[in-house]
C-alpha positions in Angstrom: 78.3 116.3 50.3 75.4 117.0 52.8 75.4 113.3 54.4 79.0 113.7 54.4 79.0 117.1 56.3 76.3 116.1 59.4 78.3 112.9 59.8 81.5 114.7 60.2 79.7 116.8 62.4 78.7 113.7 64.2 81.8 112.3 64.1 84.4 115.1 65.8 80.9 116.5 67.9 80.6 119.7 66.6 79.1 122.9 68.0 78.0 123.9 64.3 77.4 123.2 60.8 78.0 126.4 58.6 76.7 126.1 54.9 77.3 128.9 52.2 74.6 129.0 49.2 72.8 131.1 47.2 69.6 129.2 46.5 69.4 127.1 49.9 69.7 123.7 48.2 72.9 122.9 50.4 70.8 123.8 53.5 68.0 121.8 52.7 70.0 119.0 52.1 71.5 119.6 55.5 68.6 119.9 57.5 67.0 116.4 55.6 70.4 114.6 58.3 68.5 116.6 61.3 72.2 117.5 62.4 72.5 117.3 65.9 74.0 121.1 66.5 73.5 124.6 65.0 72.8 124.9 60.9 73.4 128.0 60.0 72.4 129.1 56.4 74.7 131.9 54.9 73.2 134.0 52.3 73.1 136.9 50.2 69.6 136.6 49.0 67.0 137.9 51.5 64.6 135.6 49.9 66.7 132.5 50.9 66.9 133.7 53.8 63.5 134.0 54.6 62.9 130.7 53.1 65.4 129.3 55.3 63.4 130.5 58.8 60.6 128.3 57.4 63.1 125.1 57.4 63.7 122.9 60.8 66.4 123.6 62.3 67.9 126.3 60.1 69.4 129.5 61.8 69.7 131.8 58.6 72.3 133.9 58.3 72.3 137.5 55.6 75.2 139.2 53.9 75.8 141.7 51.6 78.3 139.8 49.6 79.6 136.1 49.6 82.8 137.1 48.1 85.7 136.5 51.0 84.1 132.7 52.3 87.2 133.3 55.3 86.1 136.7 56.7 82.8 136.3 56.4 82.9 132.9 58.6 85.1 134.8 61.3 81.9 137.5 60.9 79.5 134.6 61.9 81.3 132.8 64.1 82.1 136.2 66.3 78.2 137.1 65.8 77.1 133.5 67.2 79.8 133.8 70.2 77.4 136.2 72.3 74.2 134.1 71.7 76.1 130.6 73.0 75.7 128.7 69.9 79.2 128.4 69.9 82.6 129.0 72.6 85.8 128.8 72.5 87.2 125.2 71.8 83.9 124.3 70.0 84.3 122.4 66.4 82.5 123.8 63.1 81.9 122.4 60.2 81.8 124.6 56.8 79.9 123.3 53.3 80.9 125.9 50.7 81.4 125.8 47.1 83.6 127.0 45.1 82.0 127.2 41.3 78.8 128.4 43.2 78.7 130.5 40.1 78.5 128.2 37.7 76.0 126.5 39.3 78.1 123.6 40.9 77.0 122.3 44.1 78.4 122.6 46.9 82.5 121.1 46.9 84.1 122.4 50.1 84.3 120.7 53.6 86.4 122.5 56.3 86.4 122.1 60.1 87.9 125.1 62.2 87.7 125.2 66.3 87.1 128.7 67.8 90.1 130.1 69.4 90.3 133.3 71.7 90.7 135.3 69.3 86.6 135.5 68.4 86.1 137.3 71.8 84.1 140.0 71.3 
């Protein structure tokens, strides 16, 4: 799934890939393919976020809970907009796992377009 997400981001000229991970394995798999765009690793574990700081090309994003992936995606985009990583009209690829608590790998790939609603 990591290679598919990076290929999708490349084909769509996406501004970023957002991945949700508990262990950091998803972000490591994505980083292995050296995406041309920002790779944001969203996790609720401080240890994983620290490990991701040492991984080339990964921007760790620590959150309190990963219960609502859609709300977290909005939060990440709102936070990244002022930094210039994403702008209105940019395409974002999101990779998340539906059964993370069962030990499954990431299995859900979504594509979003950042719209003007994300203005600060």
